C-alpha positions as CSV (number, residue, x, y, z in Angstrom):
1,E,0.0,0.0,0.0
2,D,2.9,2.4,0.5
3,L,3.7,2.7,-3.2
4,K,0.1,3.0,-4.1
5,S,-0.4,5.7,-1.5
6,G,2.5,7.7,-3.0
7,L,1.6,7.2,-6.6
8,F,-2.2,7.6,-6.5
9,G,-2.8,9.7,-3.4
10,W,-4.4,6.8,-1.6
11,Y,-2.7,7.9,1.7
12,S,-5.7,10.1,2.7
13,Y,-8.1,7.2,2.0
14,S,-5.8,4.9,4.0
15,L,-5.9,7.3,6.9
16,R,-9.7,7.2,6.9
17,M,-9.5,3.5,7.0
18,G,-7.2,3.6,10.0
19,K,-4.0,2.8,8.1
20,H,-0.7,4.6,7.5
21,S,-1.2,7.0,10.5
22,K,2.6,7.4,10.3
23,W,2.2,9.7,7.4
24,R,1.7,13.1,9.0
25,F,0.5,15.2,6.1
26,D,-2.0,18.0,6.6
27,R,-3.0,17.9,2.9
28,D,-2.8,15.5,0.0
29,P,0.7,16.0,-1.3
30,G,1.6,15.7,-5.0
31,V,3.3,12.6,-6.3
32,H,6.6,14.5,-6.5
33,D,6.4,16.0,-3.0
34,P,9.9,15.4,-1.5
35,A,8.5,14.5,2.0
36,L,6.1,12.0,0.6
37,V,8.8,10.5,-1.7
38,Q,11.1,10.1,1.3
39,S,8.4,8.5,3.4
40,V,7.5,6.0,0.7
41,I,11.1,5.1,0.0
42,S,11.9,4.7,3.7
43,S,8.8,2.5,4.3
44,M,9.4,0.2,1.3
45,C,13.1,0.0,1.4
46,P,14.4,-0.1,5.0
47,N,18.2,0.3,5.4
48,D,18.8,-3.3,6.2
49,G,21.5,-4.1,3.6
50,K,19.1,-6.0,1.4
51,R,17.8,-5.3,-2.1
52,H,14.1,-4.6,-2.1
53,V,11.7,-5.0,-5.0
54,A,8.3,-3.3,-5.3
55,I,5.9,-4.1,-8.1
56,E,3.0,-1.9,-9.1
57,W,0.6,-3.1,-11.7
58,A,-2.4,-0.7,-11.7
59,S,-4.0,-0.3,-15.1
60,F,-4.4,2.9,-17.2
61,P,-7.1,4.1,-16.6
62,S,-7.9,2.8,-13.1
63,G,-10.9,2.8,-10.8
64,Y,-14.2,4.5,-11.2
65,A,-15.6,8.0,-11.5
66,D,-17.2,7.6,-8.0
67,D,-14.3,5.5,-6.6
68,K,-14.0,5.7,-2.8
69,R,-10.3,5.5,-3.0
70,S,-8.6,8.9,-2.9
71,Y,-7.1,9.1,-6.4
72,R,-5.6,12.5,-7.0
73,V,-7.4,12.4,-10.3
74,K,-10.3,9.9,-10.7
75,R,-11.7,8.4,-13.9
76,Q,-13.7,11.1,-15.6
77,K,-17.2,10.8,-17.0
78,D,-16.2,13.4,-19.6
79,W,-14.0,10.8,-21.3
80,L,-17.1,8.8,-22.3
81,Q,-17.8,11.5,-24.9
82,M,-14.3,12.1,-26.2
83,T,-12.3,10.7,-29.1
84,P,-9.0,8.9,-28.3
85,E,-7.0,12.0,-29.4
86,E,-9.1,14.3,-27.1
87,I,-8.5,12.0,-24.2
88,A,-4.8,11.8,-25.0
89,N,-4.6,15.6,-24.9
90,D,-6.8,16.0,-21.8
91,A,-5.0,17.5,-18.8
92,L,-6.7,15.2,-16.3
93,A,-6.2,12.0,-18.4
94,S,-2.5,12.8,-18.7
95,V,-2.1,12.5,-14.9
96,H,-4.5,9.6,-14.2
97,P,-4.0,7.4,-12.3
98,V,-0.6,9.0,-11.8
99,D,1.5,11.6,-13.5
100,L,4.2,9.3,-14.9
101,N,6.6,12.1,-15.7
102,A,6.4,13.5,-12.1
103,F,6.7,10.1,-10.6
104,Y,9.8,9.2,-12.6
105,D,11.5,12.5,-12.0
106,A,10.8,12.3,-8.2
107,Y,11.7,8.6,-7.6
108,A,14.5,7.9,-10.1
109,P,17.2,9.5,-7.9
110,H,16.2,7.2,-5.0
111,A,15.4,3.9,-6.6
112,E,16.1,2.0,-9.8
113,I,12.9,2.2,-11.9
114,K,12.0,-0.1,-14.7
115,F,8.7,-0.4,-16.7
116,V,7.5,-3.8,-18.0
117,V,5.2,-3.1,-20.9
118,L,2.7,-6.0,-21.5
119,N,1.3,-6.1,-25.0
120,R,-2.0,-7.9,-25.2
121,D,-4.3,-8.6,-28.1
122,Y,-6.4,-5.5,-28.4
123,T,-9.8,-7.2,-28.9
124,E,-9.2,-9.5,-26.0
125,T,-8.3,-6.5,-23.8
126,I,-11.6,-4.8,-24.6
127,A,-13.6,-8.0,-24.3
128,S,-12.3,-8.6,-20.8
129,H,-14.2,-5.5,-19.6
130,K,-16.8,-5.1,-22.4
131,D,-19.4,-3.6,-20.0
132,W,-17.1,-0.8,-18.7
133,D,-17.5,2.8,-19.8
134,T,-21.1,2.1,-21.0
135,G,-20.0,-0.5,-23.6
136,P,-17.1,-2.0,-25.7
137,T,-16.8,0.8,-28.3
138,T,-16.6,3.6,-25.7
139,H,-14.3,1.5,-23.5
140,S,-12.2,1.0,-26.6
141,R,-12.0,4.8,-27.3
142,I,-10.8,5.4,-23.7
143,I,-8.3,2.6,-23.8
144,S,-7.0,3.9,-27.1
145,G,-6.6,7.4,-25.6
146,F,-4.5,6.0,-22.7
147,M,-2.4,3.9,-25.1
148,I,-1.4,7.2,-26.8
149,I,-0.6,8.8,-23.4
150,L,1.6,5.8,-22.4
151,S,3.3,5.7,-25.8
152,R,4.3,9.4,-25.4
153,F,5.8,8.7,-22.1
154,L,7.7,5.6,-23.2
155,T,9.1,7.1,-26.4
156,S,10.4,10.1,-24.5
157,H,12.0,7.9,-21.8
158,L,14.0,5.2,-23.6
159,V,16.8,5.0,-21.1
160,D,17.2,5.7,-17.4
161,S,18.4,9.2,-16.7
162,I,20.5,8.0,-13.8
163,T,22.1,4.8,-15.0
164,G,21.8,5.1,-18.8
165,T,20.3,1.6,-19.0
166,K,17.2,0.6,-20.9
167,L,14.2,2.0,-18.9
168,W,11.4,-0.2,-20.3
169,S,10.9,-3.4,-22.3
170,L,7.9,-4.8,-24.1
171,F,6.7,-8.3,-23.7
172,C,4.0,-9.8,-26.0
173,L,1.5,-11.9,-24.0
174,E,0.7,-13.9,-27.1
175,S,4.1,-15.5,-26.8
176,I,3.1,-17.4,-23.7
177,F,-0.3,-18.6,-24.8
178,A,-0.4,-22.4,-25.4
179,K,-3.0,-22.0,-28.1
180,N,-0.3,-20.4,-30.3
181,Y,2.0,-23.5,-30.3
182,Q,1.8,-27.1,-31.6
183,S,3.2,-28.9,-28.6
184,A,3.9,-28.7,-24.9
185,S,7.6,-28.5,-25.4
186,E,7.2,-25.5,-27.7
187,V,5.1,-23.8,-25.1
188,N,7.6,-24.5,-22.3
189,E,10.5,-23.2,-24.4
190,A,8.6,-20.0,-25.3
191,R,7.8,-19.3,-21.7
192,R,11.3,-20.1,-20.6
193,R,12.6,-17.5,-23.0
194,V,10.2,-14.9,-21.8
195,I,11.2,-15.5,-18.2
196,F,14.9,-15.3,-19.1
197,E,14.4,-12.1,-21.1
198,L,12.4,-10.5,-18.3
199,A,14.9,-11.5,-15.6
200,F,17.7,-10.2,-17.8
201,F,16.0,-6.9,-18.3
202,L,15.4,-6.5,-14.6
203,D,19.0,-7.6,-13.9
204,W,17.9,-10.4,-11.6
205,P,20.5,-13.0,-10.7
206,I,18.2,-16.0,-11.3
207,K,17.0,-16.4,-14.9
208,E,14.8,-19.5,-14.6
209,C,11.5,-20.1,-12.9
210,P,10.2,-23.7,-13.5
211,D,7.0,-23.1,-11.5
212,C,6.1,-19.6,-12.7
213,F,3.3,-20.9,-14.9
214,S,2.0,-23.7,-12.6
215,H,-1.1,-21.8,-11.8
216,W,-1.5,-20.0,-15.1
217,H,-4.9,-20.1,-16.7
218,E,-5.4,-18.9,-20.2
219,S,-8.5,-17.0,-21.1
220,T,-11.0,-19.0,-23.2
221,K,-12.9,-15.9,-24.3
222,V,-13.5,-15.4,-28.0
223,P,-13.8,-11.6,-28.5
224,A,-15.8,-11.9,-31.7
225,Q,-18.4,-14.0,-30.0
226,L,-18.6,-11.7,-26.9
227,L,-18.6,-8.4,-28.8
228,G,-20.5,-9.2,-32.0
229,P,-19.6,-8.1,-35.6
230,D,-20.7,-4.5,-35.3
231,N,-18.5,-3.8,-32.3
232,M,-15.6,-5.8,-33.8
233,K,-15.7,-3.6,-36.9
234,I,-15.4,-0.4,-34.8
235,L,-12.6,-2.0,-32.7
236,Y,-10.7,-2.8,-35.9
237,E,-11.0,0.8,-36.9
238,H,-9.6,1.9,-33.5
239,M,-6.7,-0.6,-33.9
240,S,-5.9,0.8,-37.3
241,A,-5.8,4.3,-35.9
242,L,-3.3,3.1,-33.3
243,D,-0.8,1.8,-36.0
244,G,2.7,2.7,-34.8
245,I,1.6,3.4,-31.2
């Protein structure tokens, strides 16, 4: 919860829930607030001589317009009526659920930051939450807008400003799906390569994980069946507009 509190402004929500009373702020500080940054780093990474790893996986966008959690900027109902380009250029969307530029600039001097970019089939992504944002086509517009926002950040941050090493790496989820291979040995080898490449990127000493997929369950959803031909046609148009993103 410490990192979430720092990134999203959840600390005030946590205080109301009786948690994190150690954070003595009289207001909701910004993500780049030096005192907040130091509190988050100290809490997550005690000076015990060990190397600590924190993983944050919140989606873009996150939460709901009426979310009880104290996001600094919540999901906006206005986005329901916007085009992807309008969302990508919206001042509130650019800092939801967190201002990535401010986060990186504030935390990079204190911790090694790396972004793991997971590339998933677009229609499967929309089908997973087809009822969000009033329906699949509107949800697709919003997702497209945030893909543009994320792309802008990633293309402007190719390397770490502190270490000069690669800041982010893209991993295609299709490469670990069993349905894309002819045999179990092919699946296992593909997954082994993904684990190795991920560990290599993160500079972790152990590059193998035989049990990492022991509890993995592939989705059996068929987007075309769930969404229907009319929605699929619009989604393909949205995908085409994202070419190069």
